C-alpha positions as CSV (number, residue, x, y, z in Angstrom):
1,M,-4.1,4.1,-7.4
2,V,-4.6,3.8,-11.2
3,G,-5.3,0.0,-11.2
4,I,-1.9,-1.3,-12.0
5,P,-0.8,-4.1,-9.6
6,T,2.3,-3.3,-7.7
7,V,5.3,-5.1,-6.3
8,S,6.9,-3.1,-3.5
9,S,9.8,-3.4,-1.1
10,D,8.5,-3.8,2.5
11,C,10.7,-1.1,3.9
12,N,10.6,1.3,6.9
13,P,8.7,3.3,7.9
14,G,6.0,1.2,6.2
15,G,4.7,3.3,3.3
16,P,4.4,0.3,0.9
17,R,2.7,-1.8,3.6
18,F,0.2,1.0,4.2
19,L,-0.4,1.6,0.5
20,T,-0.9,-2.1,-0.3
21,N,-3.0,-2.6,2.8
22,N,-0.5,-5.2,4.2
23,G,-0.3,-6.9,0.8
24,E,-4.0,-7.0,-0.1
25,R,-3.6,-4.5,-3.0
26,G,-0.1,-5.5,-4.1
27,L,2.7,-7.8,-3.3
28,L,5.4,-7.0,-0.8
29,F,8.9,-8.4,-0.7
30,E,11.7,-8.1,1.9
31,A,13.8,-5.0,1.3
32,G,17.0,-6.0,-0.5
33,N,15.8,-9.5,-1.4
34,V,16.1,-9.8,-5.1
35,K,14.9,-13.4,-5.2
36,S,11.7,-12.4,-3.3
37,M,11.1,-9.5,-5.7
38,T,11.6,-11.7,-8.7
39,D,9.2,-14.3,-7.2
40,C,6.5,-11.6,-6.7
41,I,6.8,-10.4,-10.3
42,I,6.6,-13.9,-11.6
43,Q,3.6,-14.6,-9.4
44,L,1.7,-11.6,-10.9
45,I,2.6,-12.6,-14.4
46,E,1.5,-16.3,-13.9
47,N,-1.5,-15.7,-11.7
48,Q,-4.1,-13.7,-13.8
49,Q,-6.7,-13.9,-11.0
50,L,-4.3,-12.3,-8.5
51,Y,-3.4,-9.7,-11.0
52,N,-7.1,-8.9,-11.6
53,D,-7.9,-8.8,-7.9
54,F,-5.1,-6.3,-7.3
55,E,-6.2,-4.3,-10.3
56,K,-9.7,-3.9,-8.8
57,K,-8.5,-3.1,-5.3
58,S,-5.7,-0.7,-6.0
59,P,-7.8,2.4,-6.7
60,A,-9.0,2.3,-3.1
61,V,-5.8,4.0,-2.1
62,A,-7.1,7.2,-3.8
63,E,-10.1,7.2,-1.4
64,I,-7.8,6.8,1.6
65,L,-5.6,9.7,0.5
66,K,-8.2,12.3,-0.3
67,P,-7.1,15.7,1.1
68,E,-10.3,16.1,3.2
69,I,-9.6,12.7,4.9
70,I,-5.9,13.5,5.5
71,D,-6.8,17.0,6.8
72,K,-9.2,15.5,9.4
73,Q,-6.5,13.0,10.5
74,W,-3.9,15.8,11.0
75,I,-6.4,17.9,13.0
76,E,-7.3,14.9,15.2
77,A,-3.6,14.2,15.7
78,F,-2.9,17.8,16.7
79,K,-5.9,17.8,19.0
80,Y,-4.6,14.6,20.7
81,I,-1.1,16.0,21.1
82,T,-2.2,19.3,22.5
83,S,-4.6,17.6,24.9
84,K,-1.5,15.9,26.5
85,L,0.4,19.2,27.1
């Protein structure tokens, strides 16, 4: 969220995938795969354009996670659940 490109394990239940927008705001590697993690880190070091792109895109996470947005999503989820009772 602060503009620092990330390398994250693509683990369940999918937090890193969500936060990176399926790899558009940071690189994902298979959980437990050290070679894949290393390759991602090297890719960010060697590819300045990719680093810059992620640096620009990563603050978008702060917009998605604003309390007023999350509040609305929870309310809608509870409305949906209670409508099914």
